[in-house]
N, C-alpha and C positions, 0 to 999 in steps of 0.2 A: 641578229638575234631574234628568236621567236618567243612569244610569251609562253607557248606550250612547253618549250625547252626549259624555261625558267621554273614553271610549275612542276615539271617532272623532276628537275634537280632538287627542288625544295622538298618534295614528297620523299624522294630517295634518301635525302639527308635526314629527315625526321624518322623514317621507318627503319633506317639502318642498313638497307640492302636494296639492290636493283630488283631482286625478285619480289620483295615485299611491296616495292613501289609499283611494280607491274600489276600485282594483285589489287592494290588499292585503286589504281587508275583504270583497270580493265584493259591494259595494254599487254602485248607480247613482251617478253623480257628483252628481245632484240630491239624493240621500239624504244624502250626506256634507255638502253645503252646508246642507241643512235641519237636520241635527244641530248643526252649528257655529252656525248662526243661532239655534237654540233655546237653546243654551248661552249665547250672547251676550245674548239677551233676559233669561234668568234671572239673569245676573250684572250686567246693565246696563253692559257694557263691550265694546268691540271687541277681538277677540283676534288678528286678522290685519289687516295694513295693505294693503287692496286697491288703494290708489293707487300702490303701488310694484311693480316687476317681481318675480315670484316670490311675492308676497303674504307677506312676512316677518312674524314674530310682532311684535305691539306689546309695549310694556312690560308691559301687563296680561296678554297671552298668555304671555310669558316667565315672569312670576310664577306664573301658574296651572299651567304645565307641570310645575314641580317638585312641586307638591302633587298634581296629577293622577296622576303616576307613582306616588306613594306610596299614594294611594287605590286605584288599580287593582291594585297589588301586594298590598295588604291584602285586597282583595276576592278576588283569586285564591287567596290563602292560606286565606281563609275557605271558599271553595268546595271547595278540596282537603281541608280538614279535615272538612267535612261529607261529602264523597264517601268519605273513608277511614272515617269513622264508620259510614256506611251499609253499606259493604262489610264492616265488622267486622274490618278488617285494616289494617296499616301499609302505605302505598303504597311500592313499591320501584321502583328504576330501575337497569337494566343499562347501564352506561356503558363505552364503549371509547375508548382514546386511544393515540396513538403514544408511543413511549418518551420522546422529548424533551418532549412536552406533559406527560407524567406527572411528569417531573423538575422542570419550571420553571413551568408554567402551571396544572396541575391543582389545586393547593391554592387558588388564587384562585377558580377556577370552583366548587369544592366549598364554599368559604365563602359564595359568592353563593347557591348552592342552599340551603344550611343556613339562611341568613338569611331567604330567601323561603319555604322549606318545611321547617321544622325537623323535621316528622314523617317526611320522606322518607328511606328507607333506600337507600343507593347502593352498588352493587357495581361495582368498576372492574377492567377487564382491558386489558393493553397488547398491541398487535399492530401490524403494518405497515399502511400506508395502504390498500393494495389489499384486504387481508383485512378491514379495518374497513368499507370500503364494501360489501363482500359481506355482512358480518354485519348491518349496519343494514338493508340492503335485504331480507334474509331474516327480519328481526325478532328475531334472536338478541341484538342490542343495540337498546335503544330510542333511544339517542343515542350518537354517536361524535364525538370531537374529532380532526380530521385537520389535518395541516399539509403545506405544500409551497411550491415557488417560486411567487410571486404570479401571474406570467403564466400558468403552466401550470394552476394550480388555478382561476383565474378562467375560463379557456377550458373547463374540465371541469365547471364548476358545474352542478348539476342544477336542479330546481324551486326557485325562490326562496322558495316557501312552506314548504320543508322544510330550509332551510339559512340560516345566519346567520354573518357574519364577526365574529370576536371580537378578534383581534389582528393587527397588522402589525408584524413584528419586524425591526429592523435587525440585520445580521450583520457580524461583524468577524473578520479574520484576525489571530490573536494568537500570541504565544510569549513565553518569557522574554527579557529584554534580550539575553542571549547568543545564543539561538536566532534571534532576530529579526535580529540583525546579519548572520549568515551562515546562512540556512536550509539545512539538509542533509536534512531529512526532513519530509514532510507527513503529518499524522495524519488518517485517514479514518474516518467512521462506516460503518455497514453499507450494502450495496447497497440502493437504493430510498429512501434517506433524502434529504430535501431539502438538507441541509447538504453531503452528499457530492456531490450533483448540481451544486451551485454551485461547489464546489472543482474538480471535474473539468472543468466548463465554463469557469470563469473564471481559475483560478490555476495549474493544472498546466502549461499551456503557457507561462506567464510565469515558471515556476520549473523550467526544463528539466533541471537537474542534481541534482535532489533525488530521494531514495528516498521510497517511500510505505509507511506502516504502518497497517493497518486495526486500529482499537482498539474498534470495535463500536458505540459510542454517543456522544452529546454529552457525557455524564458522563465517558466514557473519554477523549475528546479533552481535556477540561478537566484531569483529573488527570494525563494523560500530558504535557500542555504544562507544567503546574506542575512536573513532574519533569524538565523540560528534555529530553524525548525528541523534540521536534519542534515545528512550528507547525501550527495547525489553525484551523478556522472554528467560531465560537461565536455563539449569539444574544447580543445585548448584555446581556440580563437576566442571563445566566450570567457574562459576562466583566466586567461593570461593577465589582463590588467588588474584583476582582484588578487591574484597570487602575488604579483609584483608589489601591490600596495599593502599586502598583509591582512586584508579583510578575510581572505580565504587561504587555506593551506591544503596541500595535497596529502591524502592519506597514504600510508606505506603500501597499501594493497595495489598491485599492478595488474594490467591485462595486456596480452599480446595482440588483442583485436584492435583494428582501426575502423573508422567509418569512412566510406568513400562516397563521393557524389559524382553521378554520371549525367550527362546530357543525352536525352533520347529524342529522336525526331521522327516524324512521319514523312517519308520521302515523297509521298503523293500530295501532301498538303503544305509542307514547309516551303517558303520562298527559296528558289535556287541560290540566291545570293547568301542567305542565312546558312543554308546547308554548306556552302563553300567555306564560310568562316568557321563553322563548327568542326568540319573535318580537319581544319588546320590547327585546332587548339591542342595544346600540350598540357599534360597533367602537372599540377603544382604539388610539391611535396608537402608533407604534413605541417600544418600551421602556417603555410605561406599564403599570401594573396597574390593574385595575378597582376 
């Protein structure tokens, strides 16, 4: 068995087809097929069911995938450790993120990095989405975590080889039971924030007799809502504990929009081991943690 066979198999399983895996890895499709067949011969088992549309994983393939991910992660960590040792220094990563990502999603991302690359030193800086895109393009940050309204971010996505979706987040309009019964004020984040964009697009027109109060951030919306200062939009990950405890309630107004978070990296500046891990990440559904 060769490690490259295992990597090709894992990418084909995640991407859902041999052709997509070939595109992702920069191989000819015949090379991908050859790697998978070599792996199947070495294991004595069929990994994909070629008799069904889409060639889904067999039971053997599904069993292998979990182990393959672990093996590849350990191999990437080993390579990173050797590279850091050869360099004579601890590898570092300059990471940028929006304020709301820092508040609610950054700890999960940092735990993942620490698990995969415990020797990695990470420095984090918060900034708006536009500034983060400029900074990663210029190499001032190797990786940035940006969020936005799903439709808009999807239409603006750059090279798929340097960007990976991490989360899709349900959003809810909330307030205290008193504020929710008769909304008098809507709490807004700063201009350019995805949550403010949804409020202005979806809710202000449906609440025509309310005042607005800019409180600057998602954390500001949460604390102000808990203080009965008005109603505001929060990601479900932020609102869930307070909805469960009854301090906040969800208003009957709904939106079909979700907020997504993408990792974007600079291929010329980001450490190869980090790039390898980012390319293997899979999107978590709304409200889930990785």
